[in-house]
C-alpha positions, -999 to +999 in steps of 0.1 A: -887+314+241-885+294+275-853+272+282-858+243+285-833+233+311-840+197+315-832+192+278-799+207+285-795+192+313-796+156+294-780+168+266-751+180+281-747+153+307-734+124+287-707+141+270-697+155+304-700+122+326-680+110+297-651+131+299-645+130+336-651+094+333-622+086+309-596+109+321-600+095+359-607+055+347-569+061+327-553+082+354-569+052+382-558+026+357-517+046+356-520+048+397-527+012+399-498+002+379-480+014+411-505+014+438-510+004+468-478-007+468-482-033+490-514-059+492-546-051+513-565-074+534-599-073+546-597-097+571-581-126+557-590-121+526-563-100+506-580-074+480-578-083+444-558-051+425-532-052+457-507-039+452-502-026+423-494-045+391-453-034+387-453-042+425-473-074+420-448-087+390-415-065+402-391-102+404-405-109+364-403-076+355-373-072+368-362-108+352-375-094+317-356-063+319-324-076+328-327-105+295-334-075+273-311-056+284-282-087+280-300-097+247-298-067+231-279-041+241-249-057+267-241-082+240-207-098+241-201-084+208-213-047+223-190-048+250-161-060+231-165-026+213-168-005+247-135-022+259-119-018+229-132+018+234-125+024+270-090+008+265-077+027+235-040+030+243-038+066+250-064+061+282-049+030+292-012+048+291-027+082+313-048+055+340-016+036+343+009+070+344-019+079+372-014+048+392+021+049+391+019+084+399-004+072+425+017+045+438+047+068+445+029+091+465+018+062+485+054+056+489+063+090+497+037+089+527+040+059+543+048+064+579+052+026+587+074+016+557+057-010+548+069-008+514+101-012+529+092-037+547+083-058+517+114-051+504+129-064+530+113-094+532+120-096+493+156-093+494+164-115+524+141-147+505+163-140+478+196-136+491+186-162+521+170-187+502+166-186+460+198-174+456+216-203+472+193-228+456+192-216+423+230-212+421+235-248+437+209-259+405+238-241+382+271-245+397+259-289+383+270-280+348+304-281+336+306-251+320+289-228+347+303-190+346+329-200+323+328-176+297+321-150+327+352-159+343+375-161+305+360-128+300+370-109+339+406-131+336+409-116+296+398-081+303+410-078+341+439-102+355+457-102+322+459-065+319+464-056+355+493-039+364+498-025+398+507+015+396+538+035+417+517+046+445+502+006+445+533-014+444+556+012+467+523+009+495+527-032+488+561-035+490+560-014+529+530-035+536+555-068+522+584-051+548+568-041+577+538-063+580+552-097+567+586-095+564+596-074+594+637-076+605+620-098+638+604-122+612+636-125+594+654-130+623+637-157+637+637-174+595+669-173+599+671-188+630+650-220+621+669-220+589+700-225+610+694-256+628+723-282+634+711-305+610+714-274+581+742-261+591+758-298+589+744-300+549+753-268+540+795-275+556+798-303+537+783-290+507+810-265+506+837-284+519+832-312+484+819-286+456+850-262+462+878-258+442+913-235+446+913-212+476+876-219+481+887-249+488+920-243+512+897-223+530+861-243+535+888-274+547+909-250+567+879-230+585+848-243+571+811-224+575+800-245+605+815-227+630+801-190+613+768-205+613+764-212+645+780-181+654+751-162+633+724-186+649+738-177+683+742-140+674+703-142+668+695-162+693+712-140+722+717-104+705+674-097+692+675-062+691+706-063+674+700-084+653+668-067+641+688-037+635+714-046+617+687-069+595+669-034+589+701-016+577+710-048+555+675-039+544+678-006+531+713-010+523+704-031+499+678-006+488+657-042+489+620-019+494+633+000+452+637-031+444+607-048+459+587-021+443+598-022+409+595-058+409+558-055+419+552-026+392+570-047+364+546-082+378+522-089+351+504-119+338+513-110+303+550-112+308+541-150+315+541-171+284+512-181+267+511-216+277+516-206+309+485-180+305+463-203+291+471-228+322+466-205+346+438-192+333+418-230+331+426-233+366+414-203+376+381-212+364+384-246+376+391-230+410+361-206+407+335-235+399+350-258+425+349-228+451+308-226+439+299-256+438+314-265+476+311-229+497+290-205+471+252-219+487+262-219+525+282-182+521+254-166+501+232-177+528+257-162+556+257-132+541+222-128+535+219-141+570+246-114+583+228-083+566+205-061+584+177-064+549+155-040+568+182-007+572+190-016+534+154-017+523+143+017+541+178+034+522+168+017+490+129+029+492+137+069+504+164+070+475+138+059+451+118+086+466+140+109+461+154+104+424+145+122+393+152+087+373+122+073+389+102+100+390+112+107+349+107+073+340+070+067+354+055+079+318+077+053+301+072+032+321+032+033+318+043+035+282+057+000+279+029-011+299+002+000+278+022-014+246+025-047+263-017-045+276-023-037+239-007-067+219-020-088+250-061-071+242-056-078+206-055-117+208-072-124+237-102-096+243-127-117+234-118-144+258-116-119+285-149-103+278-165-143+276-149-151+308-155-114+325-196-114+316-204-147+344-183-132+365-195-099+366-229-113+366-247-079+352-285-100+346-279-107+382-266-071+393-299-054+371-325-082+387-311-076+420-310-034+416-351-035+402-361-058+428-346-038+458-359-010+445-386+003+463-424+005+443-427+043+450-387+048+436-399+027+406-431+048+400-414+082+405-384+071+380-411+062+351-433+092+359-402+112+354-397+095+322-426+095+306-445+120+326-456+138+297-464+106+279-485+092+307-505+125+312-513+125+275-533+091+279-550+106+310-558+131+285-570+110+260-591+088+278-613+124+289-607+131+252-621+093+245-653+104+272-664+136+259-666+118+227-687+088+238-713+107+261-712+129+225-723+100+206-750+091+231-760+126+229-764+124+190-779+086+192-805+107+221-817+137+197-820+115+163-839+089+185-864+118+194-868+132+158-846+164+164 
């Protein structure tokens, strides 16, 4: 039996050609979605279908993708849900704790002492400018610091007593610095002026009686007081020695110590204590009103805040109280943030969306992505689906070719 190769080729060619055409046509159509990446020109004329569909419409595609994502995926409600999920209490607390640890580590590694410089500027402004102005404003009030002054007076000044050691030291200071024998001698010389001696002598003569009257009028005291003054002026060293011996013999030091040790405001009458407390408050408030602001300014300008800030920062770096309180601080900050977000999260999200401009970010990112990268990305996602389309084109071409062969056979009467 002779094989009719011409007839066999006629019957087999349509399915084979249809399959090949369908396969490569779909493959070409898919590639033309992206290629060519740039327009091609024949002389001054741009060739049709160049560049590919997606590169030619990349801006419109970016806008469509952005609208789809923002309209269906990243809606304000979805962003709020994501924000609540991200800002859960434990996550926020952990993040704040990490930031505080990082800040403390940064302070420890700060070689230029930037933190100390900032703290120094804050302290300098506080004591030189802010606090004096605040004190000046508060001092205008009539009851300014009245409760604090009264509490200090009642709890400290009213119950204050010198100890035995303090009384002895105070008495030694008084007799050694304030009232030494030389000072007493000079005070005695100043007191025994001619006028005072005359007044003392006349008063002694007039107000004495009996034996004292006889002595006063026969001898008087003018001569004795005059000789005492002359002795203090001419015999300074001897007079000082005699006064020192007199102070020792009279036990002035011990008497003064006992008197100072018994000295207390509680021994005063109640009315006197009340008046003293009121006077103390008025004196303190008056001083603060008149001299408080200049005092604080002078104090703030006199302190070397740079060294003070360095000492404070160095102490805080090694303080266990600081490192141990970071967890508590982060917990409190997380609690405050949680309460704030409960009320204002919706408003914050609505304000953040325009600021972030997510839609514009998507558009810019797609527009800036080269067509080759877009093709690679799309093929990486739907490679099997695109290949299935190509294969389907080949199958459909094969089927159409087979149908043509069938029609051919029917028309020839086979």
